[in-house]
GUKE-48466 format. One record per residue (C-alpha): x, y, z; residue number from 1. Coordinates in steps of 0.2 Angstrom, whole numbers, plus 5000, padded with zeros to 4 digits. Layout:
N
{{X,Y,Z},NUM}
...
END
This chain:
293
{{5213,4719,4774},1}
{{5221,4729,4787},2}
{{5215,4745,4779},3}
{{5198,4738,4778},4}
{{5198,4733,4797},5}
{{5204,4751,4801},6}
{{5190,4759,4792},7}
{{5177,4747,4801},8}
{{5185,4751,4818},9}
{{5184,4770,4814},10}
{{5166,4769,4809},11}
{{5162,4759,4825},12}
{{5170,4773,4835},13}
{{5161,4786,4826},14}
{{5144,4777,4829},15}
{{5148,4774,4848},16}
{{5153,4792,4850},17}
{{5137,4798,4842},18}
{{5127,4786,4853},19}
{{5136,4792,4868},20}
{{5132,4810,4864},21}
{{5114,4806,4861},22}
{{5114,4796,4878},23}
{{5122,4811,4887},24}
{{5110,4823,4879},25}
{{5095,4812,4884},26}
{{5101,4811,4902},27}
{{5104,4830,4903},28}
{{5087,4834,4897},29}
{{5079,4822,4910},30}
{{5088,4830,4924},31}
{{5083,4845,4934},32}
{{5094,4860,4932},33}
{{5104,4862,4948},34}
{{5100,4875,4961},35}
{{5108,4892,4962},36}
{{5113,4892,4944},37}
{{5118,4908,4936},38}
{{5113,4915,4919},39}
{{5121,4929,4911},40}
{{5121,4926,4892},41}
{{5108,4924,4879},42}
{{5095,4910,4879},43}
{{5081,4917,4867},44}
{{5067,4905,4864},45}
{{5074,4892,4876},46}
{{5062,4878,4880},47}
{{5063,4876,4899},48}
{{5045,4871,4903},49}
{{5043,4862,4920},50}
{{5062,4864,4924},51}
{{5067,4867,4942},52}
{{5076,4884,4943},53}
{{5074,4888,4961},54}
{{5086,4902,4967},55}
{{5093,4904,4950},56}
{{5101,4921,4946},57}
{{5098,4930,4930},58}
{{5110,4944,4928},59}
{{5110,4954,4912},60}
{{5102,4939,4904},61}
{{5092,4938,4888},62}
{{5078,4926,4888},63}
{{5067,4934,4876},64}
{{5053,4922,4869},65}
{{5059,4908,4881},66}
{{5046,4895,4886},67}
{{5045,4892,4905},68}
{{5028,4885,4907},69}
{{5025,4878,4924},70}
{{5044,4881,4929},71}
{{5049,4882,4947},72}
{{5057,4899,4949},73}
{{5054,4901,4968},74}
{{5067,4913,4975},75}
{{5075,4917,4958},76}
{{5084,4934,4956},77}
{{5082,4944,4940},78}
{{5094,4958,4939},79}
{{5094,4969,4923},80}
{{5087,4954,4913},81}
{{5075,4954,4898},82}
{{5061,4941,4896},83}
{{5051,4950,4883},84}
{{5037,4939,4876},85}
{{5042,4924,4887},86}
{{5029,4912,4892},87}
{{5029,4910,4911},88}
{{5011,4904,4912},89}
{{5008,4893,4928},90}
{{5026,4896,4933},91}
{{5030,4897,4952},92}
{{5039,4913,4955},93}
{{5035,4916,4974},94}
{{5048,4926,4983},95}
{{5057,4930,4967},96}
{{5066,4947,4965},97}
{{5064,4958,4950},98}
{{5076,4973,4949},99}
{{5076,4983,4933},100}
{{5071,4969,4922},101}
{{5060,4969,4907},102}
{{5045,4957,4905},103}
{{5035,4967,4892},104}
{{5023,4956,4883},105}
{{5027,4941,4894},106}
{{5013,4928,4898},107}
{{5010,4926,4917},108}
{{4993,4918,4915},109}
{{4989,4908,4931},110}
{{5007,4911,4938},111}
{{5011,4912,4957},112}
{{5021,4928,4961},113}
{{5016,4931,4979},114}
{{5028,4941,4989},115}
{{5039,4945,4974},116}
{{5050,4961,4974},117}
{{5050,4970,4958},118}
{{5055,4988,4960},119}
{{5057,4998,4944},120}
{{5053,4982,4933},121}
{{5043,4983,4917},122}
{{5028,4972,4914},123}
{{5021,4983,4900},124}
{{5008,4974,4890},125}
{{5011,4958,4900},126}
{{4997,4945,4902},127}
{{4994,4943,4921},128}
{{4976,4935,4919},129}
{{4972,4925,4935},130}
{{4990,4928,4942},131}
{{4993,4929,4961},132}
{{5004,4944,4967},133}
{{4998,4945,4985},134}
{{5010,4955,4995},135}
{{5021,4959,4980},136}
{{5033,4974,4981},137}
{{5031,4984,4965},138}
{{5036,5002,4969},139}
{{5037,5012,4953},140}
{{5035,4997,4941},141}
{{5027,4998,4924},142}
{{5011,4988,4921},143}
{{5003,4999,4908},144}
{{4993,4991,4895},145}
{{4994,4974,4904},146}
{{4980,4962,4906},147}
{{4976,4961,4925},148}
{{4959,4953,4924},149}
{{4956,4942,4939},150}
{{4973,4945,4945},151}
{{4976,4946,4964},152}
{{4986,4960,4972},153}
{{4979,4960,4989},154}
{{4991,4968,5002},155}
{{5003,4973,4988},156}
{{5015,4987,4990},157}
{{5013,4997,4974},158}
{{5017,5016,4977},159}
{{5019,5026,4960},160}
{{5015,5010,4950},161}
{{5010,5013,4932},162}
{{4993,5005,4929},163}
{{4987,5016,4915},164}
{{4977,5009,4901},165}
{{4976,4992,4909},166}
{{4962,4979,4908},167}
{{4959,4974,4926},168}
{{4941,4966,4926},169}
{{4938,4959,4943},170}
{{4956,4962,4949},171}
{{4959,4961,4968},172}
{{4968,4976,4975},173}
{{4961,4975,4993},174}
{{4972,4983,5006},175}
{{4985,4987,4993},176}
{{4997,5002,4995},177}
{{4994,5012,4979},178}
{{5000,5030,4984},179}
{{5003,5040,4969},180}
{{4998,5026,4957},181}
{{4993,5030,4939},182}
{{4977,5021,4935},183}
{{4972,5033,4921},184}
{{4962,5027,4906},185}
{{4961,5009,4914},186}
{{4946,4997,4914},187}
{{4943,4992,4932},188}
{{4926,4984,4930},189}
{{4921,4974,4946},190}
{{4938,4977,4953},191}
{{4940,4978,4972},192}
{{4949,4992,4980},193}
{{4942,4989,4998},194}
{{4954,4996,5011},195}
{{4967,5001,4998},196}
{{4977,5017,5000},197}
{{4975,5028,4984},198}
{{4982,5044,4992},199}
{{4987,5055,4977},200}
{{4983,5042,4964},201}
{{4977,5047,4947},202}
{{4960,5038,4941},203}
{{4958,5050,4927},204}
{{4946,5044,4913},205}
{{4946,5027,4920},206}
{{4931,5016,4921},207}
{{4926,5008,4938},208}
{{4909,5000,4935},209}
{{4904,4989,4949},210}
{{4921,4992,4958},211}
{{4922,4991,4977},212}
{{4929,5006,4986},213}
{{4923,5003,5004},214}
{{4936,5009,5016},215}
{{4948,5015,5002},216}
{{4958,5031,5006},217}
{{4955,5044,4992},218}
{{4964,5059,5000},219}
{{4970,5070,4986},220}
{{4966,5057,4972},221}
{{4962,5064,4955},222}
{{4945,5058,4949},223}
{{4945,5069,4934},224}
{{4934,5061,4920},225}
{{4933,5045,4929},226}
{{4917,5035,4928},227}
{{4912,5030,4945},228}
{{4894,5030,4942},229}
{{4891,5011,4945},230}
{{4905,5009,4958},231}
{{4901,5003,4976},232}
{{4905,5008,4994},233}
{{4909,5026,4990},234}
{{4904,5039,5003},235}
{{4903,5058,5002},236}
{{4918,5059,5014},237}
{{4929,5050,5002},238}
{{4923,5061,4988},239}
{{4926,5077,4998},240}
{{4944,5071,5001},241}
{{4947,5068,4982},242}
{{4948,5080,4967},243}
{{4934,5079,4954},244}
{{4930,5089,4938},245}
{{4915,5093,4928},246}
{{4917,5076,4919},247}
{{4918,5065,4934},248}
{{4903,5053,4935},249}
{{4898,5048,4953},250}
{{4885,5037,4960},251}
{{4868,5045,4963},252}
{{4867,5055,4979},253}
{{4886,5060,4979},254}
{{4892,5077,4975},255}
{{4909,5081,4967},256}
{{4922,5093,4975},257}
{{4930,5102,4961},258}
{{4949,5105,4962},259}
{{4960,5118,4953},260}
{{4978,5111,4952},261}
{{4981,5105,4970},262}
{{4970,5117,4978},263}
{{4952,5111,4982},264}
{{4937,5122,4978},265}
{{4923,5118,4989},266}
{{4905,5119,4981},267}
{{4894,5129,4992},268}
{{4897,5143,5005},269}
{{4913,5142,5014},270}
{{4914,5146,5033},271}
{{4920,5164,5037},272}
{{4938,5166,5041},273}
{{4941,5169,5060},274}
{{4945,5188,5064},275}
{{4963,5191,5068},276}
{{4966,5196,5087},277}
{{4966,5214,5091},278}
{{4984,5222,5092},279}
{{4991,5225,5110},280}
{{4988,5242,5117},281}
{{5003,5254,5116},282}
{{5013,5257,5132},283}
{{5008,5272,5143},284}
{{5019,5288,5141},285}
{{5032,5290,5155},286}
{{5027,5303,5168},287}
{{5037,5319,5170},288}
{{5048,5321,5185},289}
{{5040,5329,5201},290}
{{5050,5345,5199},291}
{{5044,5349,5182},292}
{{5025,5348,5186},293}
END
């Protein structure tokens, strides 16, 4: 009898312990993750949709394939972390900092990334459709092959950013700083570059049907092979500042200015070079002394 009571008691304790663990697990899942939490390990394919992760720090963390749909990541810091293939659609990342982190193949559809700092980060092949990156700091970042359709980069600081082979239909780059950016082989149909600084950028072989270039700075910009035939707002002055080649397609009425390397070759007769000034007259020979005359 005593042995039987002991077994029943032990079974009850096990059941209570199991129930307590389940209860604790339920309470944990319902609570928001506390602020300023730090992540440094691996959480691949974690389900964190809708979680509050404001000011969280991700340092050397691996969140590949994680699901953070609609998560609150305002002010979060990502240092040397990887989120390849993560789903961050509709997430709020305003003011977040991205340094040397990898978001290749990540989904940022409809996400808010206004004012982020992302120097040297990779968003290669990421989906940024309808994402907002107004005022973002993205110097030297890699967005090649990304889908930027309907994304907003107004006023973003993007010098030397890699936008090669991107799909950027109706993307908004108004007033963006894009000095030295690489837009080669991209599709920028109906995109807006109004007031953007594209000094020294490469637009080679890219398509800009219906793109708006009003007030854009194209000084030293390479237009080799670019299709600008249906673009809007271009002036002859802008084209004169840029470098075209025989394959460049321009709107009717505009003439290309061909470049060889970095040296511009103007089509037409160049003005004559100014004549050098005449050399100064040599000084007069000294007069002999009076006694030797």
